[in-house]
C-alpha positions, -999 to 999 in steps of 0.1 A, spaced: 404 -549 -480 390 -584 -483 354 -570 -486 365 -546 -513 382 -574 -533 351 -597 -529 328 -569 -540 349 -562 -571 349 -598 -580 312 -601 -576 307 -569 -595 326 -582 -625 310 -616 -624 274 -604 -622 278 -574 -645 283 -599 -674 253 -620 -665 229 -591 -659 243 -565 -683 211 -559 -703 187 -555 -674 198 -521 -659 172 -497 -673 154 -466 -660 123 -488 -652 145 -512 -632 161 -483 -613 128 -467 -605 122 -464 -568 141 -458 -536 176 -472 -529 200 -466 -500 236 -470 -491 252 -466 -458 255 -429 -464 228 -419 -490 192 -422 -498 187 -423 -535 154 -419 -555 152 -428 -591 120 -415 -607 108 -415 -643 92 -381 -652 74 -373 -684 72 -411 -691 109 -411 -703 133 -389 -684 151 -404 -654 154 -380 -624 180 -390 -597 179 -374 -563 206 -382 -538 203 -371 -501 230 -375 -474 214 -394 -446 230 -378 -415 225 -342 -425 196 -344 -450 215 -324 -477 214 -331 -514 243 -343 -536 239 -328 -571 237 -352 -600 255 -333 -628 250 -360 -654 242 -396 -659 242 -422 -687 231 -458 -690 255 -476 -712 261 -513 -718 242 -524 -687 258 -499 -663 247 -465 -649 274 -438 -650 269 -408 -627 288 -375 -622 280 -360 -589 290 -329 -569 286 -319 -532 291 -281 -530 297 -276 -492 330 -294 -494 337 -291 -531 335 -329 -536 331 -342 -571 329 -378 -581 322 -401 -610 306 -435 -604 298 -467 -623 268 -486 -610 260 -522 -619 235 -544 -603 240 -578 -586 203 -588 -583 169 -572 -582 175 -556 -549 213 -549 -548 236 -526 -569 272 -517 -565 289 -484 -574 326 -480 -579 333 -443 -571 363 -423 -584 370 -391 -565 395 -377 -539 378 -402 -516 373 -432 -539 355 -464 -528 327 -487 -533 290 -482 -523 264 -509 -520 228 -499 -528 199 -518 -514 164 -514 -528 141 -499 -501 106 -514 -499 79 -489 -495 56 -497 -466 
């Protein structure tokens, strides 16, 4: 509970400071959470494509829609095998860390770390 509260405080504090920097170009690359591998890719020089894969079972989570608005990324996702739908708001803390507040039947907070390609 302490970690969740601290994360939310940091999320609010840094979202005001860095609000204008979250762009498709910033997102481009590979990110991971404890549970997901996420790839943000720009296709046709303008369209952002988001691919989310569950780590343990290597299955995709469908991204139904997304929108970048006022420095945050909003995503609507769906995982068909267990009929799990979620809406998330992602803001970034620094160049290599983002936080997502997820609203669903299993709500929570996810921390994304940028993966460096070797």
